[in-house]
HTML snippet that shows the backbone in 3Dmol.js (N, CA, C, O; Angstrom):
<script src="https://3Dmol.org/build/3Dmol-min.js"></script>
<div id="view" style="width:600px;height:400px;position:relative"></div>
<script>
const pdb = `
ATOM      1  N   MET A   1       4.434 -10.624  13.839  1.00  0.00           N
ATOM      2  CA  MET A   1       3.637  -9.810  12.943  1.00  0.00           C
ATOM      3  C   MET A   1       3.524 -10.440  11.570  1.00  0.00           C
ATOM      4  O   MET A   1       2.687  -9.992  10.786  1.00  0.00           O
ATOM      5  N   GLY A   2       4.298 -11.432  11.233  1.00  0.00           N
ATOM      6  CA  GLY A   2       4.247 -11.999   9.897  1.00  0.00           C
ATOM      7  C   GLY A   2       5.186 -11.278   8.966  1.00  0.00           C
ATOM      8  O   GLY A   2       5.922 -10.374   9.361  1.00  0.00           O
ATOM      9  N   GLN A   3       5.146 -11.695   7.731  1.00  0.00           N
ATOM     10  CA  GLN A   3       6.039 -11.126   6.732  1.00  0.00           C
ATOM     11  C   GLN A   3       5.473  -9.837   6.153  1.00  0.00           C
ATOM     12  O   GLN A   3       4.257  -9.691   6.025  1.00  0.00           O
ATOM     13  N   PRO A   4       6.351  -8.905   5.803  1.00  0.00           N
ATOM     14  CA  PRO A   4       5.876  -7.665   5.168  1.00  0.00           C
ATOM     15  C   PRO A   4       5.560  -7.912   3.691  1.00  0.00           C
ATOM     16  O   PRO A   4       5.986  -8.911   3.111  1.00  0.00           O
ATOM     17  N   TYR A   5       4.817  -7.001   3.106  1.00  0.00           N
ATOM     18  CA  TYR A   5       4.577  -7.039   1.662  1.00  0.00           C
ATOM     19  C   TYR A   5       5.867  -6.621   0.969  1.00  0.00           C
ATOM     20  O   TYR A   5       6.620  -5.801   1.493  1.00  0.00           O
ATOM     21  N   GLU A   6       6.120  -7.185  -0.207  1.00  0.00           N
ATOM     22  CA  GLU A   6       7.287  -6.812  -0.986  1.00  0.00           C
ATOM     23  C   GLU A   6       7.004  -6.984  -2.467  1.00  0.00           C
ATOM     24  O   GLU A   6       6.150  -7.778  -2.862  1.00  0.00           O
ATOM     25  N   ILE A   7       7.728  -6.234  -3.277  1.00  0.00           N
ATOM     26  CA  ILE A   7       7.573  -6.324  -4.726  1.00  0.00           C
ATOM     27  C   ILE A   7       8.321  -7.562  -5.211  1.00  0.00           C
ATOM     28  O   ILE A   7       9.500  -7.749  -4.910  1.00  0.00           O
ATOM     29  N   VAL A   8       7.624  -8.395  -5.961  1.00  0.00           N
ATOM     30  CA  VAL A   8       8.245  -9.578  -6.546  1.00  0.00           C
ATOM     31  C   VAL A   8       8.740  -9.254  -7.949  1.00  0.00           C
ATOM     32  O   VAL A   8       9.856  -9.621  -8.317  1.00  0.00           O
ATOM     33  N   SER A   9       7.900  -8.557  -8.745  1.00  0.00           N
ATOM     34  CA  SER A   9       8.307  -8.220 -10.107  1.00  0.00           C
ATOM     35  C   SER A   9       7.498  -7.057 -10.656  1.00  0.00           C
ATOM     36  O   SER A   9       6.367  -6.806 -10.239  1.00  0.00           O
ATOM     37  N   VAL A  10       8.108  -6.358 -11.601  1.00  0.00           N
ATOM     38  CA  VAL A  10       7.451  -5.340 -12.419  1.00  0.00           C
ATOM     39  C   VAL A  10       7.990  -5.573 -13.818  1.00  0.00           C
ATOM     40  O   VAL A  10       9.193  -5.447 -14.047  1.00  0.00           O
ATOM     41  N   GLN A  11       7.107  -5.914 -14.768  1.00  0.00           N
ATOM     42  CA  GLN A  11       7.586  -6.199 -16.118  1.00  0.00           C
ATOM     43  C   GLN A  11       6.592  -5.751 -17.175  1.00  0.00           C
ATOM     44  O   GLN A  11       5.388  -5.688 -16.926  1.00  0.00           O
ATOM     45  N   ARG A  12       7.109  -5.440 -18.362  1.00  0.00           N
ATOM     46  CA  ARG A  12       6.281  -4.985 -19.477  1.00  0.00           C
ATOM     47  C   ARG A  12       5.214  -6.040 -19.776  1.00  0.00           C
ATOM     48  O   ARG A  12       5.454  -7.245 -19.710  1.00  0.00           O
ATOM     49  N   ALA A  13       4.019  -5.526 -20.108  1.00  0.00           N
ATOM     50  CA  ALA A  13       2.897  -6.432 -20.368  1.00  0.00           C
ATOM     51  C   ALA A  13       2.007  -5.860 -21.465  1.00  0.00           C
ATOM     52  O   ALA A  13       2.094  -4.679 -21.801  1.00  0.00           O
ATOM     53  N   ASP A  14       1.154  -6.711 -22.014  1.00  0.00           N
ATOM     54  CA  ASP A  14       0.140  -6.269 -22.959  1.00  0.00           C
ATOM     55  C   ASP A  14      -0.943  -5.525 -22.188  1.00  0.00           C
ATOM     56  O   ASP A  14      -1.125  -5.758 -20.993  1.00  0.00           O
ATOM     57  N   PRO A  15      -1.665  -4.626 -22.867  1.00  0.00           N
ATOM     58  CA  PRO A  15      -2.760  -3.927 -22.177  1.00  0.00           C
ATOM     59  C   PRO A  15      -3.807  -4.925 -21.679  1.00  0.00           C
ATOM     60  O   PRO A  15      -4.003  -5.973 -22.295  1.00  0.00           O
ATOM     61  N   PRO A  16      -4.478  -4.611 -20.575  1.00  0.00           N
ATOM     62  CA  PRO A  16      -5.553  -5.492 -20.099  1.00  0.00           C
ATOM     63  C   PRO A  16      -6.656  -5.580 -21.164  1.00  0.00           C
ATOM     64  O   PRO A  16      -6.780  -4.679 -21.993  1.00  0.00           O
ATOM     65  N   PRO A  17      -7.451  -6.645 -21.150  1.00  0.00           N
ATOM     66  CA  PRO A  17      -8.528  -6.799 -22.140  1.00  0.00           C
ATOM     67  C   PRO A  17      -9.473  -5.597 -22.133  1.00  0.00           C
ATOM     68  O   PRO A  17      -9.915  -5.143 -21.077  1.00  0.00           O
ATOM     69  N   GLY A  18      -9.772  -5.095 -23.327  1.00  0.00           N
ATOM     70  CA  GLY A  18     -10.700  -3.980 -23.457  1.00  0.00           C
ATOM     71  C   GLY A  18     -10.090  -2.615 -23.233  1.00  0.00           C
ATOM     72  O   GLY A  18     -10.804  -1.612 -23.219  1.00  0.00           O
ATOM     73  N   VAL A  19      -8.776  -2.558 -23.057  1.00  0.00           N
ATOM     74  CA  VAL A  19      -8.103  -1.286 -22.789  1.00  0.00           C
ATOM     75  C   VAL A  19      -7.119  -1.006 -23.917  1.00  0.00           C
ATOM     76  O   VAL A  19      -6.408  -1.901 -24.373  1.00  0.00           O
ATOM     77  N   GLU A  20      -7.089   0.231 -24.354  1.00  0.00           N
ATOM     78  CA  GLU A  20      -6.166   0.654 -25.410  1.00  0.00           C
ATOM     79  C   GLU A  20      -4.940   1.299 -24.776  1.00  0.00           C
ATOM     80  O   GLU A  20      -4.918   1.582 -23.578  1.00  0.00           O
ATOM     81  N   GLY A  21      -3.931   1.521 -25.594  1.00  0.00           N
ATOM     82  CA  GLY A  21      -2.770   2.256 -25.123  1.00  0.00           C
ATOM     83  C   GLY A  21      -1.519   1.414 -25.072  1.00  0.00           C
ATOM     84  O   GLY A  21      -1.549   0.193 -25.221  1.00  0.00           O
ATOM     85  N   ALA A  22      -0.426   2.104 -24.856  1.00  0.00           N
ATOM     86  CA  ALA A  22       0.880   1.446 -24.804  1.00  0.00           C
ATOM     87  C   ALA A  22       1.490   1.630 -23.421  1.00  0.00           C
ATOM     88  O   ALA A  22       0.898   2.250 -22.539  1.00  0.00           O
ATOM     89  N   ASP A  23       2.669   1.085 -23.255  1.00  0.00           N
ATOM     90  CA  ASP A  23       3.438   1.214 -22.010  1.00  0.00           C
ATOM     91  C   ASP A  23       2.701   0.672 -20.792  1.00  0.00           C
ATOM     92  O   ASP A  23       2.520   1.379 -19.801  1.00  0.00           O
ATOM     93  N   TRP A  24       2.286  -0.566 -20.870  1.00  0.00           N
ATOM     94  CA  TRP A  24       1.645  -1.230 -19.733  1.00  0.00           C
ATOM     95  C   TRP A  24       2.647  -2.154 -19.051  1.00  0.00           C
ATOM     96  O   TRP A  24       3.493  -2.776 -19.692  1.00  0.00           O
ATOM     97  N   TYR A  25       2.522  -2.220 -17.737  1.00  0.00           N
ATOM     98  CA  TYR A  25       3.374  -3.100 -16.938  1.00  0.00           C
ATOM     99  C   TYR A  25       2.498  -3.901 -15.985  1.00  0.00           C
ATOM    100  O   TYR A  25       1.494  -3.410 -15.469  1.00  0.00           O
ATOM    101  N   SER A  26       2.902  -5.136 -15.769  1.00  0.00           N
ATOM    102  CA  SER A  26       2.229  -5.943 -14.746  1.00  0.00           C
ATOM    103  C   SER A  26       3.164  -6.011 -13.548  1.00  0.00           C
ATOM    104  O   SER A  26       4.386  -5.971 -13.692  1.00  0.00           O
ATOM    105  N   TYR A  27       2.572  -6.113 -12.372  1.00  0.00           N
ATOM    106  CA  TYR A  27       3.395  -6.215 -11.173  1.00  0.00           C
ATOM    107  C   TYR A  27       2.830  -7.285 -10.252  1.00  0.00           C
ATOM    108  O   TYR A  27       1.644  -7.615 -10.296  1.00  0.00           O
ATOM    109  N   VAL A  28       3.705  -7.811  -9.426  1.00  0.00           N
ATOM    110  CA  VAL A  28       3.320  -8.805  -8.429  1.00  0.00           C
ATOM    111  C   VAL A  28       3.867  -8.340  -7.090  1.00  0.00           C
ATOM    112  O   VAL A  28       5.050  -8.029  -6.957  1.00  0.00           O
ATOM    113  N   ILE A  29       2.983  -8.299  -6.100  1.00  0.00           N
ATOM    114  CA  ILE A  29       3.347  -7.979  -4.721  1.00  0.00           C
ATOM    115  C   ILE A  29       3.046  -9.228  -3.907  1.00  0.00           C
ATOM    116  O   ILE A  29       2.013  -9.865  -4.117  1.00  0.00           O
ATOM    117  N   ALA A  30       3.924  -9.587  -2.988  1.00  0.00           N
ATOM    118  CA  ALA A  30       3.702 -10.793  -2.189  1.00  0.00           C
ATOM    119  C   ALA A  30       3.872 -10.503  -0.706  1.00  0.00           C
ATOM    120  O   ALA A  30       4.627  -9.625  -0.288  1.00  0.00           O
ATOM    121  N   GLN A  31       3.129 -11.290   0.066  1.00  0.00           N
ATOM    122  CA  GLN A  31       3.282 -11.329   1.520  1.00  0.00           C
ATOM    123  C   GLN A  31       3.188 -12.798   1.867  1.00  0.00           C
ATOM    124  O   GLN A  31       2.095 -13.355   1.963  1.00  0.00           O
ATOM    125  N   GLY A  32       4.337 -13.425   2.054  1.00  0.00           N
ATOM    126  CA  GLY A  32       4.332 -14.868   2.269  1.00  0.00           C
ATOM    127  C   GLY A  32       3.795 -15.565   1.024  1.00  0.00           C
ATOM    128  O   GLY A  32       4.301 -15.354  -0.078  1.00  0.00           O
ATOM    129  N   SER A  33       2.764 -16.397   1.202  1.00  0.00           N
ATOM    130  CA  SER A  33       2.180 -17.108   0.066  1.00  0.00           C
ATOM    131  C   SER A  33       1.049 -16.325  -0.597  1.00  0.00           C
ATOM    132  O   SER A  33       0.513 -16.763  -1.615  1.00  0.00           O
ATOM    133  N   ASN A  34       0.679 -15.170  -0.032  1.00  0.00           N
ATOM    134  CA  ASN A  34      -0.355 -14.329  -0.623  1.00  0.00           C
ATOM    135  C   ASN A  34       0.266 -13.450  -1.701  1.00  0.00           C
ATOM    136  O   ASN A  34       1.352 -12.901  -1.516  1.00  0.00           O
ATOM    137  N   THR A  35      -0.436 -13.319  -2.836  1.00  0.00           N
ATOM    138  CA  THR A  35       0.079 -12.463  -3.899  1.00  0.00           C
ATOM    139  C   THR A  35      -0.998 -11.507  -4.400  1.00  0.00           C
ATOM    140  O   THR A  35      -2.189 -11.818  -4.382  1.00  0.00           O
ATOM    141  N   ILE A  36      -0.550 -10.348  -4.843  1.00  0.00           N
ATOM    142  CA  ILE A  36      -1.417  -9.353  -5.458  1.00  0.00           C
ATOM    143  C   ILE A  36      -0.846  -9.119  -6.851  1.00  0.00           C
ATOM    144  O   ILE A  36       0.327  -8.773  -6.992  1.00  0.00           O
ATOM    145  N   ASN A  37      -1.669  -9.304  -7.878  1.00  0.00           N
ATOM    146  CA  ASN A  37      -1.267  -9.070  -9.260  1.00  0.00           C
ATOM    147  C   ASN A  37      -1.998  -7.841  -9.764  1.00  0.00           C
ATOM    148  O   ASN A  37      -3.200  -7.695  -9.546  1.00  0.00           O
ATOM    149  N   GLY A  38      -1.278  -6.960 -10.437  1.00  0.00           N
ATOM    150  CA  GLY A  38      -1.911  -5.765 -10.956  1.00  0.00           C
ATOM    151  C   GLY A  38      -1.270  -5.300 -12.243  1.00  0.00           C
ATOM    152  O   GLY A  38      -0.214  -5.790 -12.643  1.00  0.00           O
ATOM    153  N   CYS A  39      -1.926  -4.340 -12.892  1.00  0.00           N
ATOM    154  CA  CYS A  39      -1.424  -3.724 -14.119  1.00  0.00           C
ATOM    155  C   CYS A  39      -1.471  -2.214 -13.947  1.00  0.00           C
ATOM    156  O   CYS A  39      -2.337  -1.671 -13.261  1.00  0.00           O
ATOM    157  N   ARG A  40      -0.517  -1.555 -14.586  1.00  0.00           N
ATOM    158  CA  ARG A  40      -0.474  -0.100 -14.504  1.00  0.00           C
ATOM    159  C   ARG A  40       0.167   0.426 -15.781  1.00  0.00           C
ATOM    160  O   ARG A  40       1.068  -0.199 -16.340  1.00  0.00           O
ATOM    161  N   GLN A  41      -0.304   1.573 -16.231  1.00  0.00           N
ATOM    162  CA  GLN A  41       0.232   2.183 -17.434  1.00  0.00           C
ATOM    163  C   GLN A  41       1.229   3.270 -17.059  1.00  0.00           C
ATOM    164  O   GLN A  41       1.029   3.991 -16.081  1.00  0.00           O
ATOM    165  N   GLY A  42       2.298   3.387 -17.831  1.00  0.00           N
ATOM    166  CA  GLY A  42       3.309   4.406 -17.600  1.00  0.00           C
ATOM    167  C   GLY A  42       4.679   3.871 -17.964  1.00  0.00           C
ATOM    168  O   GLY A  42       4.801   2.759 -18.478  1.00  0.00           O
ATOM    169  N   ASN A  43       5.712   4.662 -17.698  1.00  0.00           N
ATOM    170  CA  ASN A  43       7.051   4.135 -17.958  1.00  0.00           C
ATOM    171  C   ASN A  43       7.495   3.297 -16.751  1.00  0.00           C
ATOM    172  O   ASN A  43       6.887   3.350 -15.682  1.00  0.00           O
ATOM    173  N   LEU A  44       8.553   2.536 -16.948  1.00  0.00           N
ATOM    174  CA  LEU A  44       8.997   1.605 -15.907  1.00  0.00           C
ATOM    175  C   LEU A  44       9.281   2.309 -14.586  1.00  0.00           C
ATOM    176  O   LEU A  44       8.910   1.802 -13.528  1.00  0.00           O
ATOM    177  N   ASN A  45       9.929   3.462 -14.630  1.00  0.00           N
ATOM    178  CA  ASN A  45      10.264   4.186 -13.406  1.00  0.00           C
ATOM    179  C   ASN A  45       9.007   4.635 -12.657  1.00  0.00           C
ATOM    180  O   ASN A  45       8.907   4.458 -11.443  1.00  0.00           O
ATOM    181  N   ALA A  46       8.051   5.215 -13.385  1.00  0.00           N
ATOM    182  CA  ALA A  46       6.819   5.702 -12.744  1.00  0.00           C
ATOM    183  C   ALA A  46       6.010   4.552 -12.156  1.00  0.00           C
ATOM    184  O   ALA A  46       5.465   4.669 -11.058  1.00  0.00           O
ATOM    185  N   VAL A  47       5.933   3.448 -12.880  1.00  0.00           N
ATOM    186  CA  VAL A  47       5.169   2.294 -12.384  1.00  0.00           C
ATOM    187  C   VAL A  47       5.850   1.711 -11.154  1.00  0.00           C
ATOM    188  O   VAL A  47       5.179   1.358 -10.185  1.00  0.00           O
ATOM    189  N   THR A  48       7.169   1.609 -11.182  1.00  0.00           N
ATOM    190  CA  THR A  48       7.900   1.064 -10.032  1.00  0.00           C
ATOM    191  C   THR A  48       7.691   1.929  -8.794  1.00  0.00           C
ATOM    192  O   THR A  48       7.473   1.405  -7.702  1.00  0.00           O
ATOM    193  N   ILE A  49       7.757   3.244  -8.954  1.00  0.00           N
ATOM    194  CA  ILE A  49       7.534   4.159  -7.823  1.00  0.00           C
ATOM    195  C   ILE A  49       6.119   3.990  -7.283  1.00  0.00           C
ATOM    196  O   ILE A  49       5.923   3.955  -6.068  1.00  0.00           O
ATOM    197  N   ALA A  50       5.130   3.884  -8.171  1.00  0.00           N
ATOM    198  CA  ALA A  50       3.733   3.714  -7.745  1.00  0.00           C
ATOM    199  C   ALA A  50       3.551   2.406  -6.978  1.00  0.00           C
ATOM    200  O   ALA A  50       2.844   2.373  -5.970  1.00  0.00           O
ATOM    201  N   VAL A  51       4.177   1.339  -7.441  1.00  0.00           N
ATOM    202  CA  VAL A  51       4.054   0.042  -6.765  1.00  0.00           C
ATOM    203  C   VAL A  51       4.772   0.084  -5.420  1.00  0.00           C
ATOM    204  O   VAL A  51       4.297  -0.515  -4.455  1.00  0.00           O
ATOM    205  N   GLU A  52       5.905   0.778  -5.335  1.00  0.00           N
ATOM    206  CA  GLU A  52       6.594   0.937  -4.048  1.00  0.00           C
ATOM    207  C   GLU A  52       5.708   1.664  -3.047  1.00  0.00           C
ATOM    208  O   GLU A  52       5.698   1.323  -1.864  1.00  0.00           O
ATOM    209  N   GLU A  53       4.959   2.668  -3.513  1.00  0.00           N
ATOM    210  CA  GLU A  53       4.032   3.392  -2.628  1.00  0.00           C
ATOM    211  C   GLU A  53       2.907   2.479  -2.158  1.00  0.00           C
ATOM    212  O   GLU A  53       2.507   2.534  -0.995  1.00  0.00           O
ATOM    213  N   ILE A  54       2.397   1.641  -3.052  1.00  0.00           N
ATOM    214  CA  ILE A  54       1.345   0.686  -2.676  1.00  0.00           C
ATOM    215  C   ILE A  54       1.861  -0.246  -1.580  1.00  0.00           C
ATOM    216  O   ILE A  54       1.178  -0.491  -0.586  1.00  0.00           O
ATOM    217  N   VAL A  55       3.085  -0.766  -1.777  1.00  0.00           N
ATOM    218  CA  VAL A  55       3.678  -1.687  -0.796  1.00  0.00           C
ATOM    219  C   VAL A  55       3.865  -0.980   0.546  1.00  0.00           C
ATOM    220  O   VAL A  55       3.578  -1.562   1.592  1.00  0.00           O
ATOM    221  N   ALA A  56       4.337   0.250   0.530  1.00  0.00           N
ATOM    222  CA  ALA A  56       4.536   1.001   1.780  1.00  0.00           C
ATOM    223  C   ALA A  56       3.202   1.189   2.498  1.00  0.00           C
ATOM    224  O   ALA A  56       3.133   1.029   3.717  1.00  0.00           O
ATOM    225  N   GLN A  57       2.144   1.525   1.761  1.00  0.00           N
ATOM    226  CA  GLN A  57       0.830   1.721   2.369  1.00  0.00           C
ATOM    227  C   GLN A  57       0.276   0.413   2.927  1.00  0.00           C
ATOM    228  O   GLN A  57      -0.322   0.402   4.002  1.00  0.00           O
ATOM    229  N   LEU A  58       0.470  -0.681   2.207  1.00  0.00           N
ATOM    230  CA  LEU A  58       0.005  -1.975   2.705  1.00  0.00           C
ATOM    231  C   LEU A  58       0.722  -2.348   3.999  1.00  0.00           C
ATOM    232  O   LEU A  58       0.099  -2.857   4.931  1.00  0.00           O
ATOM    233  N   ASN A  59       2.020  -2.099   4.059  1.00  0.00           N
ATOM    234  CA  ASN A  59       2.773  -2.429   5.271  1.00  0.00           C
ATOM    235  C   ASN A  59       2.390  -1.525   6.439  1.00  0.00           C
ATOM    236  O   ASN A  59       2.329  -1.991   7.577  1.00  0.00           O
ATOM    237  N   GLU A  60       2.131  -0.243   6.181  1.00  0.00           N
ATOM    238  CA  GLU A  60       1.678   0.654   7.250  1.00  0.00           C
ATOM    239  C   GLU A  60       0.330   0.183   7.789  1.00  0.00           C
ATOM    240  O   GLU A  60       0.104   0.154   8.998  1.00  0.00           O
ATOM    241  N   ARG A  61      -0.544  -0.178   6.884  1.00  0.00           N
ATOM    242  CA  ARG A  61      -1.877  -0.650   7.275  1.00  0.00           C
ATOM    243  C   ARG A  61      -1.787  -1.944   8.083  1.00  0.00           C
ATOM    244  O   ARG A  61      -2.531  -2.145   9.042  1.00  0.00           O
ATOM    245  N   ARG A  62      -0.862  -2.816   7.678  1.00  0.00           N
ATOM    246  CA  ARG A  62      -0.664  -4.099   8.341  1.00  0.00           C
ATOM    247  C   ARG A  62      -0.207  -3.912   9.789  1.00  0.00           C
ATOM    248  O   ARG A  62      -0.583  -4.684  10.671  1.00  0.00           O
ATOM    249  N   LEU A  63       0.605  -2.882  10.022  1.00  0.00           N
ATOM    250  CA  LEU A  63       1.137  -2.642  11.361  1.00  0.00           C
ATOM    251  C   LEU A  63       0.159  -1.894  12.259  1.00  0.00           C
ATOM    252  O   LEU A  63       0.383  -1.780  13.464  1.00  0.00           O
ATOM    253  N   GLY A  64      -0.897  -1.396  11.691  1.00  0.00           N
ATOM    254  CA  GLY A  64      -1.866  -0.651  12.478  1.00  0.00           C
ATOM    255  C   GLY A  64      -1.544   0.821  12.444  1.00  0.00           C
ATOM    256  O   GLY A  64      -0.464   1.233  12.021  1.00  0.00           O
ATOM    257  N   LYS A  65      -2.480   1.589  12.888  1.00  0.00           N
ATOM    258  CA  LYS A  65      -2.290   3.039  12.894  1.00  0.00           C
ATOM    259  C   LYS A  65      -1.517   3.423  14.142  1.00  0.00           C
ATOM    260  O   LYS A  65      -2.003   3.277  15.264  1.00  0.00           O
ATOM    261  N   ARG A  66      -0.318   3.912  13.929  1.00  0.00           N
ATOM    262  CA  ARG A  66       0.519   4.315  15.056  1.00  0.00           C
ATOM    263  C   ARG A  66       0.324   5.786  15.351  1.00  0.00           C
ATOM    264  O   ARG A  66      -0.076   6.560  14.482  1.00  0.00           O
ATOM    265  N   GLY A  67       0.606   6.157  16.562  1.00  0.00           N
ATOM    266  CA  GLY A  67       0.563   7.557  16.930  1.00  0.00           C
ATOM    267  C   GLY A  67      -0.829   8.078  17.234  1.00  0.00           C
ATOM    268  O   GLY A  67      -1.005   9.266  17.502  1.00  0.00           O
ATOM    269  N   ARG A  68      -1.796   7.216  17.197  1.00  0.00           N
ATOM    270  CA  ARG A  68      -3.151   7.639  17.515  1.00  0.00           C
ATOM    271  C   ARG A  68      -3.453   7.199  18.943  1.00  0.00           C
ATOM    272  O   ARG A  68      -3.275   6.034  19.298  1.00  0.00           O
ATOM    273  N   VAL A  69      -3.898   8.116  19.729  1.00  0.00           N
ATOM    274  CA  VAL A  69      -4.213   7.825  21.110  1.00  0.00           C
ATOM    275  C   VAL A  69      -5.682   8.149  21.327  1.00  0.00           C
ATOM    276  O   VAL A  69      -6.171   9.193  20.894  1.00  0.00           O
ATOM    277  N   ASN A  70      -6.368   7.258  21.990  1.00  0.00           N
ATOM    278  CA  ASN A  70      -7.775   7.486  22.290  1.00  0.00           C
ATOM    279  C   ASN A  70      -7.846   8.226  23.619  1.00  0.00           C
ATOM    280  O   ASN A  70      -7.798   7.609  24.683  1.00  0.00           O
ATOM    281  N   LEU A  71      -7.957   9.529  23.556  1.00  0.00           N
ATOM    282  CA  LEU A  71      -7.984  10.335  24.763  1.00  0.00           C
ATOM    283  C   LEU A  71      -9.404  10.397  25.317  1.00  0.00           C
ATOM    284  O   LEU A  71     -10.363  10.667  24.594  1.00  0.00           O
ATOM    285  N   VAL A  72      -9.509  10.143  26.596  1.00  0.00           N
ATOM    286  CA  VAL A  72     -10.801  10.231  27.278  1.00  0.00           C
ATOM    287  C   VAL A  72     -10.666  11.339  28.313  1.00  0.00           C
ATOM    288  O   VAL A  72      -9.894  11.211  29.263  1.00  0.00           O
ATOM    289  N   PRO A  73     -11.410  12.423  28.136  1.00  0.00           N
ATOM    290  CA  PRO A  73     -11.280  13.520  29.099  1.00  0.00           C
ATOM    291  C   PRO A  73     -11.830  13.116  30.469  1.00  0.00           C
ATOM    292  O   PRO A  73     -12.864  12.457  30.574  1.00  0.00           O
ATOM    293  N   THR A  74     -11.125  13.522  31.491  1.00  0.00           N
ATOM    294  CA  THR A  74     -11.589  13.248  32.849  1.00  0.00           C
ATOM    295  C   THR A  74     -12.307  14.486  33.360  1.00  0.00           C
ATOM    296  O   THR A  74     -11.921  15.607  33.029  1.00  0.00           O
ATOM    297  N   PRO A  75     -13.332  14.299  34.151  1.00  0.00           N
ATOM    298  CA  PRO A  75     -14.057  15.464  34.677  1.00  0.00           C
ATOM    299  C   PRO A  75     -13.130  16.310  35.551  1.00  0.00           C
ATOM    300  O   PRO A  75     -12.339  15.785  36.335  1.00  0.00           O
ATOM    301  N   LYS A  76     -13.243  17.602  35.400  1.00  0.00           N
ATOM    302  CA  LYS A  76     -12.403  18.506  36.191  1.00  0.00           C
ATOM    303  C   LYS A  76     -13.012  18.665  37.583  1.00  0.00           C
ATOM    304  O   LYS A  76     -14.227  18.763  37.757  1.00  0.00           O
ATOM    305  N   LYS A  77     -12.114  18.685  38.560  1.00  0.00           N
ATOM    306  CA  LYS A  77     -12.575  18.875  39.939  1.00  0.00           C
ATOM    307  C   LYS A  77     -12.886  20.342  40.161  1.00  0.00           C
ATOM    308  O   LYS A  77     -12.148  21.224  39.724  1.00  0.00           O
ATOM    309  N   LYS A  78     -13.971  20.582  40.834  1.00  0.00           N
ATOM    310  CA  LYS A  78     -14.335  21.968  41.148  1.00  0.00           C
ATOM    311  C   LYS A  78     -13.537  22.400  42.361  1.00  0.00           C
ATOM    312  O   LYS A  78     -13.428  21.672  43.348  1.00  0.00           O
ATOM    313  N   ILE A  79     -12.985  23.588  42.269  1.00  0.00           N
ATOM    314  CA  ILE A  79     -12.207  24.129  43.382  1.00  0.00           C
ATOM    315  C   ILE A  79     -13.168  24.958  44.236  1.00  0.00           C
ATOM    316  O   ILE A  79     -13.777  25.919  43.767  1.00  0.00           O
ATOM    317  N   GLU A  80     -13.283  24.555  45.501  1.00  0.00           N
ATOM    318  CA  GLU A  80     -14.171  25.278  46.414  1.00  0.00           C
ATOM    319  C   GLU A  80     -13.400  26.419  47.051  1.00  0.00           C
ATOM    320  O   GLU A  80     -12.234  26.276  47.419  1.00  0.00           O
ATOM    321  N   LYS A  81     -14.073  27.554  47.174  1.00  0.00           N
ATOM    322  CA  LYS A  81     -13.432  28.723  47.788  1.00  0.00           C
ATOM    323  C   LYS A  81     -13.922  28.938  49.172  1.00  0.00           C
ATOM    324  O   LYS A  81     -13.491  29.877  49.841  1.00  0.00           O
TER     325      LYS A  81
END
`;
const viewer = $3Dmol.createViewer("view");
viewer.addModel(pdb, "pdb");
viewer.setStyle({}, {cartoon: {color: "spectrum"}});
viewer.zoomTo();
viewer.render();
</script>
Protein backbone atom coordinates (compact mmCIF):
# COMPACT_ATOMS: atom_id res chain seq x y z
CA MET A 1 0.00 0.00 0.00
CA GLY A 2 2.94 2.38 0.33
CA GLN A 3 3.75 4.70 3.15
CA PRO A 4 1.07 6.51 5.15
CA TYR A 5 0.88 10.29 5.41
CA GLU A 6 2.51 11.72 8.52
CA ILE A 7 3.16 15.11 10.08
CA VAL A 8 6.74 16.24 9.58
CA SER A 9 6.50 19.62 11.33
CA VAL A 10 4.23 22.33 12.70
CA GLN A 11 5.98 25.61 13.47
CA ARG A 12 5.24 29.31 13.96
CA ALA A 13 5.29 31.28 10.73
CA ASP A 14 4.65 34.73 9.29
CA PRO A 15 1.19 35.31 7.81
CA PRO A 16 0.84 34.31 4.14
CA PRO A 17 1.24 37.20 1.65
CA GLY A 18 -1.79 39.48 1.61
CA VAL A 19 -3.21 38.12 4.87
CA GLU A 20 -3.40 39.98 8.17
CA GLY A 21 -3.43 38.57 11.67
CA ALA A 22 -1.27 36.83 14.19
CA ASP A 23 -0.70 33.27 15.37
CA TRP A 24 0.08 31.63 12.04
CA TYR A 25 1.72 28.23 11.74
CA SER A 26 3.15 26.39 8.78
CA TYR A 27 2.96 22.64 8.57
CA VAL A 28 4.47 19.91 6.45
CA ILE A 29 2.82 16.55 5.79
CA ALA A 30 4.76 13.84 3.98
CA GLN A 31 4.10 10.53 2.29
CA GLY A 32 7.43 9.13 1.22
CA SER A 33 9.03 11.77 -1.00
CA ASN A 34 5.72 13.61 -1.54
CA THR A 35 5.12 16.63 0.68
CA ILE A 36 2.19 18.91 1.41
CA ASN A 37 2.98 22.38 2.78
CA GLY A 38 0.27 24.48 4.35
CA CYS A 39 -0.49 27.39 6.66
CA ARG A 40 -3.14 27.71 9.32
CA GLN A 41 -4.07 30.34 11.87
CA GLY A 42 -4.66 29.53 15.53
CA ASN A 43 -2.75 28.42 18.59
CA LEU A 44 -0.26 25.58 18.36
CA ASN A 45 -2.61 23.02 19.93
CA ALA A 46 -5.55 23.85 17.64
CA VAL A 47 -3.38 23.84 14.52
CA THR A 48 -1.76 20.53 15.49
CA ILE A 49 -5.17 18.90 16.05
CA ALA A 50 -6.41 20.23 12.68
CA VAL A 51 -3.33 18.88 10.87
CA GLU A 52 -3.74 15.49 12.61
CA GLU A 53 -7.32 15.37 11.28
CA ILE A 54 -6.09 16.19 7.76
CA VAL A 55 -3.52 13.37 7.98
CA ALA A 56 -6.16 10.91 9.25
CA GLN A 57 -8.50 11.83 6.37
CA LEU A 58 -5.72 11.50 3.80
CA ASN A 59 -4.81 8.05 5.11
CA GLU A 60 -8.47 6.91 5.13
CA ARG A 61 -8.84 8.12 1.56
CA ARG A 62 -5.60 6.37 0.57
CA LEU A 63 -6.88 3.04 1.89
CA GLY A 64 -10.17 3.32 0.05
CA LYS A 65 -13.66 3.42 1.38
CA ARG A 66 -14.14 0.48 3.68
CA GLY A 67 -17.42 -0.98 4.75
CA ARG A 68 -19.21 -0.11 1.56
CA VAL A 69 -20.74 -3.00 -0.27
CA ASN A 70 -22.25 -2.77 -3.71
CA LEU A 71 -25.45 -4.72 -3.22
CA VAL A 72 -27.20 -5.99 -6.32
CA PRO A 73 -30.73 -7.19 -5.65
CA THR A 74 -31.58 -10.56 -7.13
CA PRO A 75 -35.02 -11.11 -8.61
CA LYS A 76 -37.36 -12.86 -6.21
CA LYS A 77 -38.71 -16.22 -7.27
CA LYS A 78 -42.45 -16.40 -7.56
CA ILE A 79 -44.01 -19.07 -5.41
CA GLU A 80 -46.61 -21.02 -7.35
CA LYS A 81 -49.65 -22.26 -5.47
